[in-house]
C-alpha positions as CSV (number, residue, x, y, z in Angstrom):
1,M,-21.8,-18.6,-2.2
2,K,-17.9,-19.0,-3.9
3,H,-17.0,-15.7,-2.1
4,F,-17.7,-17.0,1.1
5,V,-16.4,-20.5,1.1
6,S,-13.3,-19.0,-0.3
7,S,-12.9,-16.4,2.5
8,T,-14.0,-19.1,4.8
9,R,-10.8,-21.1,3.8
10,F,-8.9,-18.2,3.9
11,W,-9.2,-17.8,7.7
12,M,-9.8,-21.5,8.5
13,G,-5.7,-22.0,6.8
14,L,-4.8,-19.0,8.4
15,L,-5.8,-20.0,11.9
16,S,-4.0,-23.3,11.6
17,I,-1.3,-21.4,10.3
18,C,-1.8,-19.3,13.4
19,W,-1.6,-22.4,15.9
20,L,1.3,-23.8,14.1
21,L,3.3,-21.0,15.0
22,A,1.7,-20.3,18.3
23,G,5.2,-21.0,20.1
24,T,6.6,-18.3,17.4
25,T,4.3,-15.8,18.2
26,Q,4.7,-16.1,22.0
27,V,7.9,-15.6,21.7
28,Q,7.5,-12.4,19.5
29,A,5.4,-11.1,21.9
30,A,7.6,-11.2,24.8
31,T,10.9,-10.6,22.3
32,P,9.2,-8.3,19.4
33,P,11.0,-8.4,16.0
34,S,13.3,-5.8,15.4
35,T,13.5,-3.4,12.5
36,S,15.8,-5.4,10.2
37,V,14.2,-8.6,10.3
38,I,10.4,-7.1,9.9
39,T,12.3,-5.3,6.6
40,A,13.9,-8.2,5.6
41,H,10.3,-10.2,5.8
42,T,8.4,-7.2,4.4
43,T,10.9,-7.4,1.2
44,A,10.7,-10.8,1.0
45,F,7.1,-11.0,0.8
46,L,6.7,-7.9,-1.7
47,H,8.9,-9.3,-3.7
48,K,7.8,-13.0,-3.9
49,F,4.2,-11.6,-5.0
50,V,4.4,-8.3,-6.6
51,D,5.2,-8.0,-9.9
52,K,7.7,-5.2,-11.5
53,E,4.7,-3.5,-12.1
54,G,3.4,-2.8,-8.7
55,K,0.2,-5.7,-9.6
56,V,-0.5,-8.0,-6.3
57,N,-0.7,-11.9,-6.9
58,Y,-3.4,-12.1,-4.1
59,Q,-4.8,-15.4,-5.2
60,A,-1.0,-16.9,-4.5
61,I,-1.1,-15.5,-1.5
62,Q,-4.7,-16.9,-0.7
63,R,-3.3,-20.6,-1.7
64,N,-0.5,-20.1,0.6
65,P,-1.1,-17.6,3.2
66,G,1.6,-18.6,5.9
67,Q,4.1,-15.8,4.6
68,L,1.6,-13.4,5.0
69,A,0.4,-14.9,8.5
70,N,4.0,-14.2,9.9
71,L,4.3,-10.9,8.8
72,L,0.9,-9.7,10.0
73,A,2.1,-11.4,13.5
74,E,5.2,-9.1,13.7
75,I,3.6,-5.8,12.7
76,A,0.6,-6.6,15.5
77,A,3.9,-7.4,18.1
78,F,6.2,-4.3,16.2
79,D,7.7,-2.2,19.2
80,V,7.6,1.1,17.4
81,A,8.9,3.3,20.4
82,K,11.6,1.6,20.0
83,A,12.6,2.5,17.0
84,N,13.9,6.3,15.9
85,M,12.2,8.5,13.9
86,A,13.4,7.3,10.2
87,D,12.3,4.4,11.3
88,Q,8.9,4.5,12.6
89,Y,8.2,6.7,9.1
90,A,8.7,3.2,7.1
91,F,7.7,1.1,9.6
92,Y,4.2,2.5,8.9
93,L,4.4,3.0,5.2
94,N,5.4,-1.1,5.3
95,A,2.5,-2.0,7.4
96,Y,-0.3,0.4,5.6
97,N,0.7,-1.7,2.6
98,V,1.2,-5.4,3.8
99,L,-1.9,-4.8,6.0
100,V,-4.0,-3.5,2.7
101,I,-2.8,-7.0,0.6
102,G,-3.5,-8.8,4.4
103,E,-8.0,-7.6,4.3
104,I,-7.5,-8.0,0.6
105,V,-6.5,-11.3,0.8
106,A,-8.9,-12.2,3.5
107,H,-11.9,-11.7,1.0
108,Y,-10.6,-12.5,-1.8
109,P,-12.0,-12.9,-4.8
110,L,-13.6,-9.1,-5.3
111,T,-12.5,-6.4,-7.7
112,S,-12.3,-3.2,-5.9
113,V,-11.5,-2.1,-1.9
114,Q,-14.8,-0.6,-2.2
115,D,-16.3,-4.4,-2.4
116,M,-15.5,-4.0,1.5
117,P,-17.2,-1.7,3.6
118,G,-15.6,0.0,6.2
119,F,-12.2,-0.7,4.1
120,F,-10.6,2.8,5.5
121,N,-12.4,4.1,8.2
122,R,-14.3,1.3,10.4
123,T,-12.0,-2.2,9.8
124,Q,-9.5,-2.3,12.8
125,L,-6.2,-3.5,12.2
126,S,-3.9,-4.9,14.5
127,I,-0.2,-2.8,14.6
128,A,2.4,-2.0,16.6
129,G,-0.1,-2.8,19.7
130,Q,-3.1,-0.7,18.5
131,Q,-5.8,-1.3,16.6
132,L,-6.1,1.0,14.6
133,T,-7.9,1.9,10.7
134,L,-6.2,2.4,7.7
135,D,-7.4,6.1,7.8
136,Q,-6.0,6.4,11.3
137,I,-2.8,4.6,10.7
138,E,-2.2,7.3,7.6
139,T,-3.9,10.2,9.0
140,D,-2.4,9.9,12.8
141,K,1.2,8.0,12.4
142,L,2.2,9.6,8.9
143,R,0.5,12.9,7.7
144,K,0.1,14.5,11.6
145,I,3.9,13.7,12.1
146,Y,6.2,13.9,8.8
147,D,4.3,16.4,6.8
148,D,5.5,14.8,4.0
149,P,3.6,14.5,0.4
150,R,5.6,11.9,-0.7
151,L,3.8,9.4,1.3
152,H,1.2,9.6,-1.2
153,F,3.2,8.1,-3.7
154,A,4.7,5.1,-0.9
155,L,1.1,4.2,0.5
156,V,-0.5,1.7,-2.3
157,C,-4.4,1.1,-1.1
158,G,-4.5,-1.4,-3.4
159,T,-6.2,0.2,-6.1
160,N,-4.9,0.5,-10.0
161,S,-5.4,4.4,-9.4
162,C,-2.6,4.0,-6.7
163,P,1.2,4.5,-7.3
164,R,3.5,1.3,-8.6
165,L,3.7,-0.7,-5.3
166,S,7.3,-1.0,-4.3
167,R,8.7,-4.5,-4.3
168,A,11.4,-3.5,-1.5
169,A,9.8,-2.4,1.7
170,Y,11.0,1.3,2.9
171,V,14.2,1.2,5.0
172,G,14.4,4.2,7.7
173,K,18.4,5.0,6.7
174,E,17.8,4.9,3.3
175,L,14.2,6.6,3.2
176,F,14.7,9.6,1.9
177,V,16.1,8.9,-1.5
178,Q,13.1,5.7,-2.1
179,L,10.7,8.1,-1.5
180,N,12.3,10.4,-4.1
181,N,12.2,7.9,-6.2
182,Q,9.3,6.5,-5.7
183,A,7.3,9.9,-6.3
184,R,9.8,10.3,-9.0
185,F,8.9,7.1,-11.0
186,A,4.9,8.0,-10.0
187,L,5.1,11.7,-11.5
188,L,7.1,10.8,-14.6
189,D,4.6,8.0,-15.8
190,P,2.4,9.1,-18.1
191,N,-0.3,6.9,-17.4
192,Y,-0.3,8.8,-13.8
193,V,-0.1,12.2,-14.9
194,K,-1.3,12.4,-18.3
195,V,-0.7,15.3,-20.3
196,D,-2.7,16.5,-23.5
197,P,-0.7,18.8,-26.2
198,A,-3.8,19.3,-27.9
199,T,-6.4,20.7,-25.5
200,K,-3.6,22.4,-23.4
201,K,-4.2,20.2,-20.4
202,V,-2.4,18.3,-17.3
203,L,-4.5,15.8,-15.7
204,L,-3.7,14.6,-12.7
205,P,-4.9,11.7,-10.5
206,E,-7.3,13.3,-7.4
207,I,-5.3,12.5,-4.7
208,F,-3.6,16.3,-5.4
209,K,-7.2,17.5,-4.8
210,W,-7.8,15.4,-2.0
211,Y,-4.8,16.4,-0.5
212,D,-4.1,19.9,-1.3
213,S,-3.6,21.0,1.8
214,D,-0.7,18.7,2.0
215,F,1.2,19.7,-1.0
216,S,0.6,22.9,-0.4
217,A,2.1,23.1,2.7
218,S,5.5,21.8,0.9
219,G,5.4,25.3,-0.5
220,S,4.0,24.1,-3.7
221,S,1.1,22.1,-5.3
222,G,-0.4,20.7,-8.7
223,V,1.9,21.0,-11.7
224,M,4.4,23.3,-9.7
225,Y,5.0,20.2,-7.0
226,V,4.7,17.5,-10.0
227,N,7.3,19.4,-11.6
228,K,10.1,19.4,-8.8
229,F,10.5,15.8,-10.1
230,R,10.7,16.1,-13.9
231,Q,13.3,18.4,-14.2
232,E,14.0,17.1,-17.1
233,D,10.6,17.0,-18.8
234,R,8.5,19.9,-17.0
235,L,5.1,20.3,-17.2
236,P,3.6,23.9,-19.1
237,T,2.6,25.5,-16.1
238,W,0.2,27.6,-18.6
239,Y,-1.7,24.3,-19.1
240,T,-5.0,23.3,-17.4
241,V,-5.4,21.3,-14.3
242,E,-8.2,18.9,-14.3
243,Y,-8.4,15.7,-12.1
244,Y,-9.0,12.4,-13.5
245,P,-12.0,10.2,-12.1
246,Y,-9.9,7.6,-9.4
247,N,-10.3,3.9,-11.1
248,W,-11.0,1.4,-7.7
249,S,-10.9,-1.2,-9.6
250,L,-7.9,-4.0,-7.9
251,N,-4.4,-4.3,-8.4
252,D,-4.6,-7.8,-9.4
253,Q,-1.9,-9.5,-11.6
254,K,-3.6,-10.7,-14.6
255,L,-5.0,-14.2,-14.3
256,L,-5.1,-17.1,-16.8
257,P,-8.9,-17.7,-18.2
258,S,-8.9,-20.6,-16.6
259,S,-7.7,-19.2,-13.1
260,V,-10.7,-16.6,-13.5
261,A,-13.2,-18.7,-14.7
262,E,-12.6,-20.5,-11.2
263,L,-13.3,-17.4,-9.0
264,Q,-15.6,-16.2,-10.5
265,P,-19.0,-16.7,-8.3
266,K,-21.7,-19.3,-9.1
């Protein structure tokens, strides 16, 4: 019941904000936000609600949803056809991450995205004039077009097994460097790529198994791909490679005990 009331309050609050922003939304429908505007708003949102470890303060967003509501309206109205290929790439990366946050906030409190049936493959979300699922955004708007496995370190699906969520939006003209930095940060993280010298094993996240065809298409996969970003700390290529289980728990910021108690269902 607590969960239901919290979710209902969120949507009622969001609806009220949408009414207040009605004039702005109508303008956006006629004149979609520019690439620079939506990028700036995305960075401001992420910087406010995401910490340096990439954890999201979903509770704070739910209490103050105005910034999220405006950003979701801009994502829905964005005219992607007017953007160049690099800006389109950056837009879909940013939009995916914000839409994930939006759905989690709408159903918060919860402990995992798996608590939302159809989260990835059935829930239709508004993006650039279309209704798409998260899986469709990832596959049809990103993987099939850009053939770039680095995107798997930029897309963050709200779990603790995802790479760290960046606090800055991806930008078309800076995208090559940003994606390299994001991949390097993830692949040098000992909690993401785990090495056990005692058993001579390398433990990789399951995305390397799920998307092996993406990594193989780039010319290398598994340890060989990881080593492209670990020039000074290369993984032993003779170690056995295994995949550790995916952690679906929410990438939520740790709350104070009193705050946690308030969110518990009764």
